[in-house]
C-alpha positions as CSV (number, residue, x, y, z in Angstrom):
1,M,-19.2,-9.2,-0.1
2,N,-20.5,-7.6,3.2
3,D,-20.8,-3.9,3.7
4,A,-17.8,-3.6,6.0
5,A,-15.5,-5.2,3.5
6,K,-16.9,-3.0,0.7
7,L,-16.1,0.1,2.8
8,A,-12.6,-1.1,3.5
9,I,-12.0,-1.6,-0.3
10,Q,-13.4,1.9,-1.0
11,R,-11.0,3.3,1.6
12,A,-8.1,1.4,-0.1
13,R,-9.0,2.8,-3.5
14,E,-9.3,6.3,-2.2
15,A,-5.9,6.0,-0.4
16,E,-4.2,4.8,-3.6
17,I,-5.6,7.7,-5.6
18,V,-3.9,10.2,-3.2
19,G,-0.7,8.1,-3.1
20,A,-1.1,6.7,0.4
21,L,0.0,3.2,-0.6
22,P,0.7,1.7,2.9
23,E,-2.8,2.8,4.0
24,A,-4.3,1.3,0.8
25,S,-2.6,-2.0,1.4
26,A,-3.7,-2.1,5.0
27,A,-7.3,-1.4,4.0
28,Y,-7.2,-4.3,1.5
29,D,-5.9,-6.5,4.3
30,E,-8.7,-5.4,6.6
31,A,-11.2,-6.3,3.9
32,I,-9.7,-9.8,3.6
33,R,-9.8,-10.3,7.4
34,I,-13.5,-9.2,7.4
35,D,-14.5,-11.6,4.6
36,P,-11.6,-14.1,3.9
37,E,-13.8,-16.2,1.4
38,E,-14.6,-13.2,-0.8
39,I,-12.5,-13.7,-4.0
40,G,-13.2,-10.2,-5.2
41,T,-11.1,-8.8,-2.4
42,Y,-8.0,-10.9,-3.3
43,S,-8.5,-9.9,-6.9
44,A,-8.7,-6.2,-6.0
45,K,-5.5,-6.3,-3.9
46,G,-3.7,-8.4,-6.6
47,L,-4.4,-5.6,-9.1
48,F,-3.3,-3.0,-6.6
49,L,0.0,-4.9,-6.1
50,G,0.4,-5.3,-9.9
51,R,0.1,-1.6,-10.4
52,Q,2.9,-1.1,-7.9
53,G,5.1,-3.6,-9.8
54,R,4.9,-6.0,-6.9
55,F,4.2,-9.0,-9.2
56,F,5.3,-11.8,-6.8
57,E,2.8,-10.6,-4.2
58,A,0.1,-10.1,-6.8
59,V,0.5,-13.7,-8.0
60,D,-0.1,-14.9,-4.4
61,M,-3.3,-12.8,-4.1
62,F,-4.7,-14.1,-7.4
63,R,-3.8,-17.7,-6.5
64,R,-5.6,-17.3,-3.2
65,S,-8.6,-16.2,-5.2
66,T,-8.5,-19.1,-7.6
67,A,-7.9,-21.6,-4.8
68,I,-11.3,-20.6,-3.4
69,K,-13.1,-20.5,-6.7
70,P,-11.4,-20.8,-10.2
71,S,-12.3,-17.8,-12.4
72,Y,-11.3,-16.6,-15.8
73,V,-10.4,-13.2,-14.5
74,D,-8.0,-14.3,-11.8
75,H,-6.3,-17.1,-13.8
76,Y,-5.8,-14.5,-16.5
77,N,-4.5,-11.9,-14.0
78,T,-2.1,-14.5,-12.5
79,G,-0.8,-15.2,-16.1
80,N,-0.2,-11.5,-16.7
81,M,1.8,-11.2,-13.5
82,L,3.8,-14.3,-14.2
83,Q,4.5,-13.1,-17.7
84,A,5.8,-9.9,-16.3
85,L,8.2,-12.0,-14.2
86,G,9.4,-13.9,-17.2
87,R,7.9,-17.2,-15.9
88,N,6.2,-18.1,-19.2
89,D,5.8,-21.8,-18.5
90,E,3.6,-21.0,-15.4
91,A,1.9,-18.1,-17.3
92,Y,0.8,-20.5,-20.0
93,L,-0.7,-22.8,-17.4
94,E,-2.7,-20.0,-16.0
95,Y,-3.9,-18.7,-19.3
96,D,-4.9,-22.3,-20.2
97,A,-6.9,-22.5,-17.0
98,A,-8.5,-19.2,-17.8
99,V,-9.8,-20.3,-21.2
100,A,-10.9,-23.6,-19.7
101,V,-13.2,-21.6,-17.5
102,E,-14.4,-19.3,-20.2
103,P,-13.4,-20.5,-23.6
104,S,-15.1,-17.6,-25.4
105,R,-12.6,-15.0,-24.1
106,A,-10.4,-13.9,-27.0
107,E,-7.9,-12.0,-24.8
108,G,-7.2,-15.2,-22.9
109,W,-6.4,-17.1,-26.1
110,C,-4.2,-14.3,-27.3
111,N,-2.1,-14.2,-24.1
112,R,-2.0,-18.0,-24.1
113,G,-0.4,-17.7,-27.6
114,I,2.1,-15.1,-26.3
115,A,3.2,-17.5,-23.6
116,L,3.5,-20.4,-26.0
117,Y,5.5,-18.3,-28.4
118,A,7.9,-17.4,-25.6
119,L,8.3,-21.1,-24.9
120,G,9.2,-21.8,-28.5
121,R,5.9,-23.7,-29.1
122,S,5.2,-21.9,-32.4
123,D,2.5,-24.2,-33.9
124,E,0.5,-24.1,-30.7
125,A,0.9,-20.4,-30.4
126,R,-0.4,-19.9,-34.0
127,T,-3.4,-22.0,-33.2
128,S,-4.1,-19.9,-30.1
129,F,-3.8,-16.7,-32.0
130,D,-6.2,-18.0,-34.6
131,R,-8.6,-19.0,-31.9
132,A,-8.5,-15.5,-30.5
133,I,-9.1,-14.0,-33.9
134,S,-12.0,-16.3,-34.6
135,L,-13.6,-15.1,-31.4
136,D,-12.9,-11.4,-32.0
137,D,-11.8,-10.4,-35.5
138,K,-11.1,-6.9,-34.2
139,L,-8.6,-7.9,-31.5
140,V,-5.5,-5.9,-32.7
141,N,-3.0,-7.6,-30.4
142,A,-3.9,-11.0,-31.7
143,Y,-3.1,-9.9,-35.3
144,H,0.1,-8.1,-34.1
145,C,1.4,-11.1,-32.2
146,K,0.4,-13.5,-35.0
147,A,2.4,-11.3,-37.5
148,I,5.5,-11.5,-35.3
149,L,5.2,-15.3,-35.2
150,L,4.5,-15.6,-38.9
151,Q,7.6,-13.5,-39.8
152,K,9.7,-15.7,-37.6
153,L,8.3,-18.8,-39.3
154,G,9.1,-17.3,-42.7
155,D,5.4,-17.1,-43.9
156,K,5.8,-13.7,-45.4
157,S,2.4,-13.4,-47.2
158,A,0.4,-14.3,-44.1
159,A,2.5,-12.0,-42.0
160,V,1.9,-9.1,-44.4
161,A,-1.9,-9.9,-44.3
162,A,-1.8,-9.8,-40.5
163,R,0.1,-6.5,-40.5
164,R,-2.4,-5.0,-43.0
165,R,-5.2,-6.0,-40.7
166,V,-3.5,-4.1,-37.8
167,T,-3.3,-1.0,-39.9
168,E,-7.0,-1.3,-40.7
169,L,-8.1,-1.7,-37.1
170,A,-5.6,0.7,-35.4
171,P,-3.8,2.9,-37.9
172,S,-0.7,4.4,-36.5
173,A,2.8,5.3,-37.8
174,A,4.2,2.3,-35.9
175,A,1.7,-0.1,-37.5
176,F,2.5,1.1,-41.0
177,I,6.2,0.9,-40.3
178,D,5.7,-2.7,-39.2
179,L,3.8,-3.4,-42.5
180,A,6.7,-1.8,-44.5
181,N,9.2,-4.0,-42.7
182,A,7.1,-7.1,-43.3
183,L,6.8,-6.3,-47.0
184,R,10.6,-5.8,-47.4
185,D,11.4,-8.9,-45.3
186,G,13.5,-11.2,-47.5
187,L,13.8,-8.8,-50.4
188,G,17.5,-8.4,-50.1
189,D,19.2,-6.8,-53.1
190,K,16.5,-8.0,-55.5
191,I,14.8,-5.0,-57.1
192,L,11.1,-5.4,-57.8
193,W,10.3,-2.4,-60.0
194,E,6.9,-3.7,-61.3
195,P,4.0,-1.3,-61.1
196,K,2.0,-2.1,-57.8
197,G,4.8,-4.5,-56.9
198,V,6.3,-5.0,-53.4
199,E,8.6,-1.9,-53.6
200,E,5.6,0.4,-54.4
201,Q,3.6,-1.3,-51.6
202,I,6.4,-0.5,-49.2
203,V,6.4,3.2,-50.3
204,E,2.6,3.3,-49.8
205,A,3.0,2.0,-46.3
206,L,5.7,4.6,-45.5
207,E,3.7,7.4,-46.9
208,A,0.7,6.3,-44.7
209,A,3.1,6.3,-41.7
210,L,4.3,9.8,-42.6
211,A,0.7,11.1,-42.8
212,L,0.1,10.1,-39.2
213,P,1.7,11.5,-36.0
214,C,5.2,10.0,-35.5
215,D,8.3,10.9,-33.6
216,R,11.5,12.2,-35.2
217,K,13.2,8.8,-35.3
218,Q,10.2,7.3,-37.1
219,H,10.0,10.3,-39.4
220,V,13.6,10.2,-40.5
221,W,13.5,6.4,-40.9
222,C,10.4,6.6,-43.1
223,W,11.9,9.2,-45.3
224,A,15.2,7.4,-45.7
225,E,13.5,4.1,-46.4
226,K,11.1,5.8,-48.8
227,L,14.0,7.2,-50.8
228,Q,15.7,3.8,-50.9
229,R,12.6,2.2,-52.4
230,L,12.0,5.0,-54.9
231,Q,15.6,4.8,-55.9
232,R,15.4,1.1,-56.6
233,I,12.1,1.5,-58.5
234,A,13.5,4.4,-60.7
235,H,16.8,2.6,-61.5
236,G,15.1,-0.7,-62.0
237,R,12.6,0.7,-64.5
238,Q,15.3,2.6,-66.4
239,S,17.4,-0.6,-66.6
240,A,14.4,-2.6,-67.8
241,R,13.5,0.0,-70.4
242,R,17.0,0.0,-71.7
243,T,16.9,-3.8,-72.2
244,G,13.7,-3.5,-74.2
245,V,11.0,-3.9,-71.7
246,P,8.1,-1.7,-72.8
247,I,7.8,0.4,-69.6
248,E,7.9,4.1,-68.9
249,D,10.6,5.1,-66.5
250,G,10.2,8.9,-66.5
251,P,7.4,9.2,-63.9
252,A,9.3,7.0,-61.5
253,I,12.5,9.1,-61.9
254,L,10.6,12.3,-61.4
255,R,8.9,11.0,-58.3
256,Y,12.2,9.9,-56.8
257,C,13.7,13.3,-57.6
258,Q,10.8,15.2,-56.0
259,A,10.9,13.0,-52.9
260,A,14.6,13.5,-52.6
261,E,14.3,17.2,-52.8
262,Q,11.6,17.2,-50.2
263,A,13.6,15.0,-47.8
264,F,16.7,17.1,-48.2
265,D,14.7,20.3,-47.4
266,L,13.5,18.6,-44.2
267,Y,16.9,17.2,-43.2
268,P,19.6,19.2,-45.0
269,E,22.3,17.9,-42.6
270,D,21.5,14.2,-43.2
271,K,24.2,12.6,-45.4
272,W,21.8,9.9,-46.6
273,M,19.3,12.4,-47.8
274,E,22.1,14.4,-49.5
275,E,23.4,11.3,-51.2
276,K,20.0,10.3,-52.5
277,L,19.3,13.8,-53.8
278,G,22.6,13.8,-55.8
279,D,21.7,10.4,-57.2
280,A,18.2,11.5,-58.1
281,Q,19.5,14.6,-59.8
282,L,21.9,12.6,-61.9
283,L,19.2,10.2,-62.9
284,R,16.9,13.0,-63.9
285,L,19.6,14.3,-66.3
286,S,19.1,11.0,-68.2
287,L,15.6,11.9,-69.1
288,P,14.9,13.4,-72.6
289,V,14.5,17.1,-72.8
290,L,10.9,18.0,-73.8
């Protein structure tokens, strides 16, 4: 890129920073006129247009770049713009072209998988996500997208494993809530009260979410779901003990009661919390007096 084109791009970037968007666009156009074979200029303007939500125009810029010289970056950028436009069939082709140029780029394989998933090509999408993970086993989005696909396919154990990996790589309230939902997927009314069973794993995930910053909606949902799980565990263990299973139910009942009291203190106007507190208190009355 010659010096005059570099100066024009610098002016464009400075104009964008101060919100002078027409001036920025004009400066990019000037850089293109100065050096029409420089692919970096088309790429820079494409990114500028993408930041403005002008995805159709951005696609044109990136395609002008790849017409001069195919590159991973601009095939990938084109795919992102097309995906934003909902044109997933074209986006897939661009991501496919991107990884053909640079097959070691995990993000390209991940986004290729996203496009394939949107097209209903689940097996190919899974292969693409697996390829991304094999290239970068810390790529959070690849695990997140793979988990969504696996849940849709009904592969619960693999989906849970992918969700757990997300919580390890990028712990957040949302990640632990996703893990809780993956664990409870398909449980229905069946109560799994066994120690360290699925119900307890769900409670652990919810408690991890509550220990991290979360908004009010997440906070209320986690408490409500936690009480639901603790209720199921407590009642399940009591029923099992009464039928002769050698298991202690007192600790589970006390834990449920304590959690219900805490939740009601936090949300005294919430009818769900009030209902669970009443149930927990009745259940506690069934315990032997020491």
